[in-house]
C-alpha positions in Angstrom: -130.7 -86.7 -27.3 -130.9 -86.3 -23.6 -131.3 -82.9 -22.0 -128.1 -81.5 -20.6 -129.8 -80.9 -17.2 -132.2 -83.3 -15.4 -133.6 -82.2 -12.1 -135.4 -84.8 -9.9 -138.3 -83.5 -7.8 -139.2 -85.7 -4.8 -141.9 -85.7 -2.2 -140.9 -86.6 1.3 -143.7 -86.5 3.8 -142.8 -84.4 6.9 -144.6 -85.5 10.1 -142.0 -84.2 12.5 -143.2 -80.6 12.7 -145.4 -79.3 15.5 -148.5 -79.0 13.3 -147.9 -81.2 10.2 -149.8 -80.5 7.0 -151.8 -83.4 5.4 -149.7 -85.6 3.1 -151.9 -84.8 0.1 -151.2 -81.1 0.6 -147.5 -81.7 1.0 -147.5 -83.7 -2.3 -149.4 -81.0 -4.2 -146.8 -78.5 -3.0 -144.0 -80.7 -4.5 -146.0 -80.7 -7.8 -146.3 -76.9 -7.6 -142.6 -76.6 -7.1 -141.9 -78.8 -10.1 -144.3 -76.6 -12.2 -142.6 -73.5 -10.9 -139.3 -74.9 -12.0 -140.7 -75.4 -15.5 -142.0 -71.8 -15.6 -138.6 -70.5 -14.5 -136.8 -72.5 -17.1 -139.1 -71.3 -19.8 -138.7 -67.7 -18.6 -135.0 -68.1 -19.1 -135.5 -69.4 -22.6 -135.0 -73.1 -22.0 -137.2 -75.8 -23.3 -138.3 -78.4 -20.8 -140.4 -81.4 -20.2 -141.7 -83.1 -17.1 -141.1 -86.9 -17.3 -143.0 -89.5 -15.1 -144.3 -93.0 -15.8 -141.8 -95.9 -15.8 -138.9 -93.5 -15.2 -140.1 -92.2 -11.8 -141.2 -95.7 -10.6 -137.9 -97.3 -11.3 -136.5 -99.1 -8.2 -133.0 -98.1 -9.2 -133.9 -94.4 -9.4 -135.8 -94.7 -6.0 -132.7 -96.2 -4.5 -130.4 -93.5 -6.1 -132.7 -90.9 -4.6 -132.7 -92.7 -1.2 -136.5 -92.8 -1.2 -138.3 -94.3 1.8 -141.5 -96.2 1.4 -143.8 -93.2 1.5 -141.5 -90.9 -0.6 -142.5 -90.3 -4.2 -140.5 -89.1 -7.2 -142.8 -86.4 -8.6 -141.0 -86.1 -11.9 -137.8 -85.7 -13.8 -137.5 -82.2 -15.2 -135.6 -82.3 -18.5 -134.2 -78.8 -19.3 -132.1 -77.7 -22.2 -132.1 -76.0 -25.6 -133.4 -77.7 -28.7 -130.7 -78.7 -31.2 -133.1 -79.2 -34.0 -136.7 -78.2 -35.0 -139.6 -80.5 -34.1 -140.9 -82.9 -36.7 -144.1 -81.1 -37.1 -147.0 -79.5 -35.2 -148.0 -81.0 -31.9 -151.3 -82.9 -31.8 -153.8 -80.5 -30.4 -156.9 -82.7 -31.0 -158.5 -82.9 -27.6 -161.6 -84.9 -28.5 -160.3 -88.2 -27.0 -159.7 -86.3 -23.7 -162.9 -84.2 -23.5 -166.3 -85.2 -22.4 -169.3 -82.8 -22.4 -172.5 -83.3 -20.4 
C-alpha cells in the first residue's frame, strides 16, 4: 500500500540574494528540512519513510516538479499510519556497513 500522504522535498539553488550561501550549504539545509519533517510526523504519531533512488531521479517526476538543471529532488516523504504489523524485526546487523581501524 502507498502512504496516504507523500511530500516531495526539493533543492533549488538560490543565487539571486545579495550574499548567496554556497550550494552545498543550501542542499544540506534542504536535507535538514526533510529530516525535520520526518521528526514532526513521528512526533504526531505517524510512521514515515524517506524515499530516494530511482524515484527521485525520474525524468517524469523532475518534470512534474518543474526542476531546472541544477535543482534536485531531495526525497519523497511517505507519511501515514500502518495498516498492519511488520513482517518481523528489522535487520540491525551493521557489520557490512562498519569498518574499524
